N, C-alpha and C positions, 0 to 999 in steps of 0.2 A: 497495410491498415495503419493508420494514424491515430495515434492515441493523445491525448491531451491528460498528463498527470499533474496533479496538484497536491503537495505536503507541506505542512509546518507553519505555513505563512502565505498570507495571501498572493497571487499570482503578481508578478511585475508589471503585467499589462492587463488590461480589461479584459474579461472573460471572453465576453459577446465580440470583441475586437479580433480576438485570437482566432475564435471560432469562425469568423466572417472570413478573415486573410488566411484559411488554411483547411483544406477538405478533412477536417476531423471526422472520425469513424467513431469513436467511443471517448468519453470522459471518464476518468478514474480519479477518485480522491482518496487519499492514504493516511488521513488522519490529522489530529492535532488542528483542526480547522473548527469553523462554526458557521451558524446560519448568515451572519452578517458579511462573512469574508467570501461565502459561497452565493449569495442572493440571486445574483446574476443567471444561476442556473435556474432559476424557475422559468426563466423565458426562454429556455431553451427544450424544445419539445421533440425535436427530430433527429437527435442523436441519444442513444442509450448513455445512460451515467450510472456508474457502478462504484463501491467503495467499502473501505473499512474504517471504522472509528480509531483514535488513536488513544493514547494514555490520559491526555488531557481534554477529551471530547466529553459532551453532556449525553450523546447516545441519543439525541432526540430531533435531529435535523434531517435526516435523509428522507423521512416521508415527505416532508414539505417543499422539498428539493427534487423528488421522484427519483432519488438514489437508491438503487439496488444494493441491499446489504449484504456482502459477499463474505461476511465472517462465519467460516466453514460452511459455505454453499457455492455452487458454481452456476456458472452463466455461459451460455454458447452464444457467440458472436462473429459472423463471417468465418466460420469453421474453426475458429479457435474457443478453447474451453480456458476459462476464469475461475480462478478460486480465491479465497483468502483467509486471512487471519488477523485480527483487530489486536490493539494495545501493544503492549511492551511487558518487560520483566517486572514483575512485582516489587518495588523498593519502599513502599508504604502503604498504609492503610487508606483504601479510597473508594470511593463509587465508581472511578472510572475503570476502564477496561485494563488490569494488570493480571498477569499470571504467574506462578512461580514455575519453575524449569519443569517439575513434575507435572503440574497442572497442564501445562501447554503440550508436553509430551502425550499426556493421557487424551486430549482434545483430539490432536492430530494423527494419532496411532494409526486410524483406519480411513485416514481421508484419501479420496481418489487422486488419480493422475489428472492435472491439469497443464496446459500449454504454457499458460501465464499465471504466476501465482503473484497476488499482490498483498502485501502486510504493511503495517505502521512500523514494526521493529525489524531489523537486520536479522540476518543468522548469526547465529554466533560464532566470533572470529573472523567475520565479512562485515566491514565496514562498521564496525562497533567499537566500543570503548572499553577493552577488557577491566574487570576489575572496577570499573564504575558502574554501580548497580542501577544506575538512573538510564544509562545509555549502553549497557551490556548486551549483546543479541541472544536470542531465544534459541536453545539447543535443537529443539523439536523442528523449526524452520532450517537448520543446518542439516538434520536427519534427513527432512523431507527432501531437500535441494538433492542430496547425497543419494537417497534411495529410489526418488521418482523421477528425477533428472527433468524438471520442467525446463520448457526452451528459454524461459524467461523468469526473473524474480525482481519486481518492484518494491522498493521501499522507501521509506524517509525516516524520521527519529533522530538521527545522528548527523554528525558533522565531519564527514572525512574530509581530509586534504588533499588535493592533487599527488601528493606524493604517497600517501597510503589509501588511494581510493581502489576499490576492488572491482572490475568490470566482467571479470568471468570465474566462476568456480566449476572446476569440472566441465561438464556439458552445457552449463546455465549461464546464460547472459545475465550479469547483476545489474540492475539500472536503479541508482540512486537519485532521488527527487528532492529537491527543496524550492519552495514557491510553486515555479511551473516549468514543464517540461514537454514538448512533444516528442513523441518515441515513434519511431517505425518500426513495426512487428512483421 
């Protein structure tokens, strides 16, 4: 299955061109985007679209683009179960999705197993910036990965370098996305 994932910034290339040049099975947005950056998705009707909002998102563009909101929800496609969590660690007062470590743990404590977990934020200690509250990962996401062991965990939000990029944690493939990435699952 080929997934076009988009996070944090407009794709380098036109979305319709990417879809027309590749046999994309699913489009996945990972937050800190907006309607104008994703407007081309309106014209894509034959490919499912899933996503989570980021900590800078309005929380209002999914419906107009026919994106299924996967925050604390699941979606099955081609025998894979997807699930997700929006936002980031709360570092300021805001109407955008941000959670304390305890709030995130409470929200995810009974979340079922999924094959592919999508999130805006990274998991604590995995592609995050420890000690920087704006880019520190969520402990609840790390606990989920270690307990439920999804096959894949996709995230955006941070800016790991090639030297410190984590691509595997225990049994889970970690996939960091910035702008756009075509992922084979």
